[in-house]
N, C-alpha and C positions, 0 to 999 in steps of 0.2 A: 599687412596691419594684423591680419590674424595673429601672425608669427610674433609681434611684438607684444599683443594683447596677452598671448599664452606666456610670455617670459616674464611680463609683469606680476601676472597671477602665480606663476611658480615663485618667484621672489618675494612675494606676499606671504605666501603659504610656508615659505621659509621660515621667514622673520617673526610671524605670526600664527603658527601652526595651529588648526583645531581638528578634532575629531569627535565625529556625532553632534558638531554645531558647539563644542566645550573648547576653550583653550587649552592648549597642553605645552608641555616643554618640549624643545627641540630634542632631546634625547628619547624624551616619551614618544614622540611622532615617529622617529626613526625605527623604534623596535614596533612601533603598530604597524608603519609600511612593510615592515620585514615579514612580520605576522602574517599580514593580510597578504601578501604575496605567495606564501609559504602555504597558506590557507587555500588560494586558487590552485595551486599545483597538487593538492591533496596531500602534502606534508604535515600530515597533522601534529605529529610531535615536535616538529620544529615549529610548527607556528605555535603550539601552545608553550614551548618555551620563549618564544618572543612577548607574547601576550604576558607570562609569569613577568618578565624584565621590565614590560611597562608600568606592570601593577606595583612591584616593587617601588619604584620611583611615584607613583600617583593612584594609590590605592583607592582614590574617592570614585574613581570612573565605574560609575554601575555598568556601563554599556559593555566595558571590554569585560568585566566578569561574565557577563551573559556570552560573548563570544569565546571566551576561555571556557564555559559549559560545554560549548557546541564542540569546539574542537576535541576536549578531553574525553566527550561521549565517543568522538569517531575512532580515537584511538582505544577505547575499550576500557578506559580508567575510570568506571562508573562513580567510584567515591569520590575522585577529585572533581569529576563533571558535577556531583551533587553540592559538594562543597563550595563551588565556583558558583552553581545556581543559586546556593542559599544565601551566599554574599549580596548576590544582585539585589535580591529580595529584601536582605537587611538594609540595605543602602537606600532602597525606593520601594517601602513599603505599598504604596500606592499602583506600581506597576506589576501586572499580573504576569507578564511573559515569561519571568524564571518562574512563578509559581505553576505555570502551563507546563513548560518543560519538565520541570519536576514531577508532575503528574504523570505526565508521558514516559518517563524513564520509572517511574515506580511500576507504573502498569505494566510495561515491556519487561523488565528486568527484576522486579521484585514481587510486591504484592498489591492486588486493587485495593484493600483497605486502606495502603498508605496514600495511593493514588486518589482515592475518595476523598482523602483529608486534605491533599494539597490543591484539588480541584476546588472543594468548600471554601478554603482561604481565596483562592482567587475570587470566586463569587462574592464572597464578603467585601471584598476589595471593589469589584466592579459588579454590580447585581445584574445588568443586562449583556453580559459576555456571553455570548452564544458558545464559544469553545468550550469555557469554563462548565455551562450547566448541561451540554450535549455529552461532555465526558462523564460528568460527575454522575448524571442519569445513569449510564451505562455500568458504573463501577459501583455503585450504590449497592452495600450490602443490605441483605434481608434484616428486617426491623430485629428478629430475633438473634440475631449473630452481630450485634454491633454495640458498641457502648451508647449506653442512653444519651449521654451527653451530645454526642455527635448526631445522633438520631435528631434531636431536638433542634439544633443548630441546622441541620440540613432542612428540616421540614418548614424553619423559620424563614430561611433564606429562599426555599422554592416558593413559600406562602401557600402551604398545602396544610389543612386543617386535619384533626384527628380523623374525622368521618372517611375522609378520602384518602388518609394514609394506612389504614387498615382495610384495603379492600376485599371483597369476597372473593372466591374460589374463581377461577378463569372458565369460561363455558369449554365443555370438552370437544375436542375436536372429532370431526366423523370418521367413519373409517378409512384407512388407506388414504390419508390427506397426501396433499402436496405442498409444501412450504416453501416460501421464498425469503432466504437470507439477504436483508438490505442493510447490515450493521455499518459497512464503510459509506453507504450511501448518508445515512443519518449522520455519520462521523463529519462527512464532508461538509454537510450544510450547516454543521457547527463553526466552520471555517470561512467558507465561501457560498454564495449563492448562486451564482450562474453556473451550470455545468460544463465540463469537458467532456472528452469521448467516452469513458467508461460509463460516468456519471449520466450522460445522456441516454445511452442505451437502456441503465437500468430503468430511467424514468419513462422512458416511452415503452418498454415491456409491461412495466409495471401498470401504466395507465391503459393499455390495451386490456389488461386482465381485469381490472377493478371494474365490476359492472359491464363487461365488454361479453363477448360474444362466443369465448373460449368453453369449452365442453365440461370444465372441470374450473371452480371457483378456488383459487389457491390462497392459503392463508400468509400474509407478509410478517416477519418477525425480526428481532434482531436478537443477537447474542449478548447475554450477563456474564463478563467474566467472574464479578463477585459471586453472582447467583449460581454461576455454573450450568446455565441452560438457556433456554429462547423463551423472550417475550413477544407476544404476539401485539401486532400494531393496530389501531383502528382504523379501519379500511378508509373512510370519508375522511379523517383528518390528514391521515397520509397522502390520500389522493389530491386533498386541497394543496397541500405541502408541494408535492410533485409540479403541479400546475402553477404554483406561484414563482417556483425556481426558474421556470422558462419566461417568466414575463420581462423580467429585469435583472441587472446586475446591482442593484440598490440593495446592499445588505443592511441598511438603516431604516427600511421602509419599514413604518407600524405595523403595517398588515402581515408582513413577512417574520418580523419578530416575535409578534405575538402569537402567530401559529406555531413558530418553532418552539417557544416556550410552554404551548398547550401541549405538543405531544413529547416534549423531553419531560414535562411534569408527570405525565401519565406512565410513562416509561420507569420514572423514579421511583415509583410504589407498587409498581404492577408484580403479579406474582408470574413465576415460570410455568410455560405449557406442559402438560402430559403428552409425551409422545408416544402414540399407538403404534402398535407393530405393525409394520408394512408403510409407515410415513415414509414420503421420498422429500428430502432436505436439498434442496436447488441452492446453492451461494451465488448470487448474480454479483457479486463484487470479488474482494477480495479477504484474506483472513490471515494474513500473516504478520500481522501488526500485534496479535493477541498470543502469547506462547502456550497457553492452555487452550485453544479453541480446536484444535484437530485431536486432543486428547479428549475433548469430551464427546466431539464426534466419533469416536473409536469406543468410546464407553458407551454412547447412546446405540451405537450399531449391535455392539455386542449383547446388550442387556434388553434393548428395546424392538430390535430387529427393524431399525430405519435403515433406509437406503441412501447414500450422501453422494450426492453429484453436483459438483461447482463447475461453474462456467469460468474456462480458462480461454482469457483474452490472448495472451502472448507468453513467451518465457524468455523475452529479450535480456533480463539481468544476467541469465544465465549463457547466453549466446554472446553477449559484447559486454561484461561488467565495467568496462572504462566509460560509460556511457552515464553512468550513475554513480551517486554518494557510495562509500566504502560501507555504512552501515545497512544501508536498504540492500546492496547485494548481498551482505552478510546473511539478513534476516530473510531475504526470498531465496536462498540457496538451501536454508535451513528448513523453510517452509516447504518447499519442494519436495526434500526429501522424506518429509513425513507425511506429504500430500499422497505419494506414492502408496502409503501403506493405511491412507485413511479412508480413501475415497473407494466407492464401488467401480465408479467410472468417472469418466469427465464431459463435459460439452465442451466444445470448442469452435471458435468464429471461422476459420477457413482449413482447406487441406493441408496449407504450409504450416499452421500450428499444430494441428493433429501429427503431422510427420516430426516436428520439433518434440512435442511431448512424447512420441513414442520412442524416438531417437534418445532422448535423454534419460528416459525410464530404464531404456535398453543399458545405456553405460552404467547407471547406479543398481544394475542387477536386481531391478525390481519392475518388471515388465507387467503392462496393462494390456489386456486382449483388446484387439484391433475394433471388434464391433463394440467395445465398453466403451467409445470415444466417439460418438457420433457429432457430425458437424454440423451446426446452425449459421449459415451464411448472414451477415449483416447486410443484404443487400435491399436495404429498406427505402422508404420514400422520405427522403428528408426535407421535403420542400415545406415551407411553413409561409404564412403571411407575411409580407415586407413592408416595411415602413415606407412612408412616401418617397418619393424620389428627391424631394428638398432636401430631406435629411442627409443626402450624398455630399452637400455643401458644406456642412458642417466638419466633414472630414478633409475638406479642400480638394474635391475630386470631380472630375467629370465622367458622366457615362462613356464606357467604351475606351477609357483614357488608361486603364490599370489592369495589372494580372494580379489575380488572388492566390495568396498562398496562407492557408488557416491550420495553424499548428502550435502547440506551446514551444516556447525559446528554448530547446534543451540541444545537446548536441546530435543526439539521435536523427533528429528532424532535419539536419542539413542545411540550416538558412545559409552556412558560410558558401556552400556550393552554389546556392542560387545567388547569393551576391557576387561570387566570383564570375557568374556567368553573366551579370547584368554589367558589370565592368567591361569585359569583354564585348559585350554588345554595344556599350556607349562608345566603344573605340571605332566600331564601325559604322554606326547608324547615327543619323541626325536627331536631333532632338523632339522633333516633331513626330518620328517615325518611332523611336523607343517609347514604349507604355512605362508607367510607374510600377512600382513592386509593393502592393499592399500585404502586410504580414499581421494578421489578426490571431489573437492567442494568449495564454497564460504567460506569465512573466518568467516562469521556468527556473532552471539552476544550470550552473557549471557552462554560463553564456558568458563569461568575460570577455572572450576573445572575440565573440560576437559584436560584443558594443565596442570595443577597441577597435575594430574593424572601420566600424561607421565614425569612430572619432577621427580616426586617421586619413579618412577618404572624404572630403567635402562634397565631391561629386555624388558619390555613394548616398553620401544624406540627402541630396537633393531628389534621387531616383528613388529611396525607399521609405516607406512610411509602416510605422509600427503601433498598434492600435490593440489596448488591453480591455477586457471585461466589456467586451460589444455584446448585446443583448440580441436575442435570436431575429427580432423582426427586422433589426438592424443588419446582422450579419446576412439574411434572406434579401433584403437589399443590394448588399455588396457581391453576393452571387449573382444577383439579377441584370447587375449593370456592368460586371468585369468581363473583358475580352475573353479569358479563360483561366483555368484554374491550375497551379504548379504545386506540386508536391515531391520535394526532393529527398523523402525520407529514406534514411539506409535500411530501415527495417521496420516492419508493421507486423500485427497480428491479422488485420485486416486492413485498415487504410478508411476511415469514416468519411475524411473530406472527399476523398473520390467518390465515394457515393452519392455526397452531398452536392458535390458540383453536377454530376451525372442528372441528380434530382431536379437540378435547375436548368437542364439543358445545354449546361458548359462543356467544353471538353477539357479534361483533366490531361495536364502533362506530367508522368509520374516516373519514378524508378522503376526500371525492370527486373525486382527482385521481391524476395520472400513472397507475402499473401499479395503484394499490390496486382498481378496480373489477373487474380481472381476477381477483384473488386473493379478494376477497369476492364479487364475483357477487350472485345475489338474496338471499342469506343474510346480508347485512350490513345496516347502517343507516348511512347517510353523512351529511356537515356538511361546512360550509365550514370549515378549519382555520385560515385567518385572521379568523374571527368567533366570539369566545368565547360569544356568545348562540346561535350555531348548535350549536356543541359542547354547551352545557348544554341546550338544547331535546332534543337526539337522548338525553342522558344522561337526561333526566326521562321521555321517552317509555319508556324501557327500565326505568324503576324500576316500570313498572305490570307488577305479576304477570301479568296476563292476556296483556299484549301480547308479553312477555318469554318466556312459557311457550308461546304460539303459533309463536314464531321459532325456540326451540328445537325444537319438534317438525319444522316444515319442515326444519332443519337434520338431524336423526337421518333422517327420510324419503327426502331427496332429495340429501344431500352424500356425494360419493363420491371420497374422495381414492386418489391413486394410490399403490403402494408404491414404495419406493427401488428396488425391483428393476425395476421398470418404467421410473421416470425414469430410471436408468442405462442401461437397454436403449435407450430412447427418446435419450439423449444419443450412446450409440455408433453406433445407427443414424444418425442426423442427421450426426454426425461425418464418415461414410464419405462421404456425397451432396457433400461440399463437393472440388471438383476444384482442381488447379493454377492459379493465374492466371499464371504465369510472368513475361514483360515486361508484362503490363497493369498491374501492382503498382509498377512503378518510378514514381517521381516524375517527373511531368510538367513540364517547365521551359518556361514559353510564351514568354520572349523575356528582355529586361534585367531584371535584379534581384540582389540579395543574398542569399545562404545563409549563416548563421553555422553554424561548427562549436563555437565557443565559447558557454559557458552564458549570457554576458552578455545576450545577448538573449531569455531565454527566457521571462522575467516580461512582455514584451510581445506581446502577439496578433499586432499588426500586424509583425513582425520574423519573416522568415522562419526556421525551424529546419533546417540542413542535414543534420543526424545520418541522415536516411533516405538520403541519398547513398552513404554509405559500404558498404564490403563489402570482407572478406578479415580475417584474423587478426592483422594487423600494426597494427591501428588500436589504439592504450589509449583508455581512458575518457574523455570530454571533460571540460575544466577550464573555469575561468573566462577561461584565455587562449587556449584553442583545443585542437586534438585532435592529440594525440603521435603518430607513426609510427615504429615501429621494427621493419625488415626489409623483404623485398621481396613480400608477401602483402598489398596493400592497393589500393584502387582506388576510383574515384567514378565510379557508374552512374547514369544517369537515359535518361528519353526527351526526345528534344528536338524541339521544335515546327518546325524547319526554317526560322527568321527569316533572313532575307538580311542577310549582312555582320555577322552577329555575332562577338563575342570571347570565348573561355572564359579567366577569370582565376583562379589559384589563389594566396591569399596564404600564405607559408609564410615561417618564421624558423627560425633556429638560437639556441638559448640560450648558455649559458657555455662550453659543449663543441662542438668542431668537427662538424658534421654536413653530411650533403651530401644530395639529393634528385635523383632523374631522375623525369620525368613523360613518358608516351607516350600520344599519341591518334593513331591512325591512322597516316600517315607521319611526322608530326610529333616531334620530341622536345624536352625542355628538362630542363637540368641546373643546378643549382644548389649552391654549395659555400659555408658560411659560419661565422662564429664570432660570435655576436652580433649577427648581420646579419639582415635582414629583407628580402624580395624577393617580386616578382608571377612567377609562370609563366605565359604566355599562349598562346593557341593558337587559330586561325581555326577558327569552327564550322560544318560544312555547311551548305547551304541547303536540304537536303530534310530530312523530318522520319525520327525513327527513334532507336533505342537510341545510347545515347555511354556508352563504357566508357573513363576514364582510368587507367592503370597508375601505380602510384607506389612507388618503391622507395628507400628509406632507409638510409643508413649513420649508426650512431650513434644516441643514445638522448635527444636534446635537440633532435629537428625537431618542429615544430608547424605545423598549419594551421588557419589562424584563420578563414578564410570562403572560398565561391566565390562568384565576381562575372562577371555577363555583361553586356556592354556592347555597343550598337548601334555600327553603323559610325559613325564619326568621333567617338565619344566615348572619353575615356581613363579607366584603371579608377581607383579612388579609391586614395589612397597606402597603402604597406603599413605594417602596424601595429608599432610597436615590439616588440621581441624580448622576450620573457617572461624573467622570472627561474626558474632551475630550480627544480622543485619535487617 
């Protein structure tokens, strides 16, 4: 019956095809199917070509323009991606999705002011769009550096009066303060409410520190790319927001929305804090989405004497890039290369992550001292108040009838390995013996194969349940009443679900690799995640009541998780042990080579990324053409090896508007004036090793630095690149 039904559905879809609920022609549908298939395989150029063919036939399909924008962005064709999103916005003015994508592109690849304009347009279309207001608040320019009409429009949309819009100077920070950057947590709240792994850790540490028993009360802050500095958050409002995030997955809850709007409105008009010497800045999340973040960290370290210590959860995009989207890997690779020259040290969450960081730093010839990478294990008590057992019925489950797998649906988490193990178990166990597999987590990415596997196996569909958006109290209930927990992940920075399972006294059956043995210790049962037989054998062992009960008794008697107050104090204490690296963190240039300031070389690990050479606030965000310089506060700064007879060459160009640049290195000076021209500014480098700082002064807004090149004696520099079009 199922076969006939599927056959008739297929025939109907062929006769009257639809895309996103809209009727389309059969030729259009064929191109769309081909594009979707190529997109699944990450063949971005082929996917874009097929979307173009479909849109040539039916250009009114707004949702296809959005998809075209996505795949063009993945290919690095930002101009074509921007055009596709703009067309989608033109076709459906009330749909804010393309405007949000345009804003994110402008923020990452071009200028914060352009991003603010897109996010403002989105908010004007949908005044309660959380993502739009969260992003607008972060990229809002200072009132003195923005068009009056834009400022008036923004204040109207944000419902902010003149008195609030011109706040007094912020309270000065105490001597030697410690600050926690939670920028990406506030950005996450603009899109989702219910926290996942990294956000959960940030929330628990923040709540433990706000008004807690730690020996120092830190300041919580976010970074503003437009204002090139950090904004202090009101602690009580931030505390309320963190508590609300844990209570529910209801993103439409008026209390949640009102609290978010309250804090975003404060951020939009706040002034940046002045960082006193001795400030320790700890980033609790990630910073690789903003291309000038680490530049401003380096500038603050050099001028204000701050110590920057990010918390690094893992380096998995470097270890196995195929588990992620190509654009994420590209951005992460660039971020890590810059981080090695921007941080004084790093906090890590496991010994395995520490070793990964030290190994990857050594590969990039930018070693970090071992004692500058302290470990703060996340062996916390994740137990929370559970919902009543009656709620279990809403999931169609009975107590002790299922094994729990908590994880986002993404390739690294290896749900497919778990599914294969369950199919093997189904072949040898009767229905009464084999428990169901309950998967709880975010919808994830690159999981088409996973869903296809379920679709093709009706028996597997009966054994597997997938639930998204499960709030904390119901997740606690699911842990309390499961047989045991399963975690077949290929690679982790720590493995929070392992600590969660142990907190509820449940045995975790987990992978025997990366950091997971640190999280599971002697209390977990281990298997090879690449071998479904191994997973199935471990599951069968824990289906034995006597074996499982003995393991649970061992957990009850021996497992002693730390409180979040203890973890937070550990993090504070270890952050203070990190000392300034000063000139030691400068990029070491060993001799001849080329360092790109354009984004075009990021995707190739063999091309050297020159972003860490930048210092000063006159640098704008890197683009595919290069990095624009506006003003007299820009420098290239590096540690030179002292190679004899070497020359430094700075490749610069002016766009359509007249611009000039002067560069100074010791007693040598070069000046360039152009309009649509490109040139190379050249200097002799000293024969002795030591720090080199080249000051750049630019007039005009269309002066771009593409790359920095060093040649040995007798070798000419590469030709200057073509002047870029104004962006």
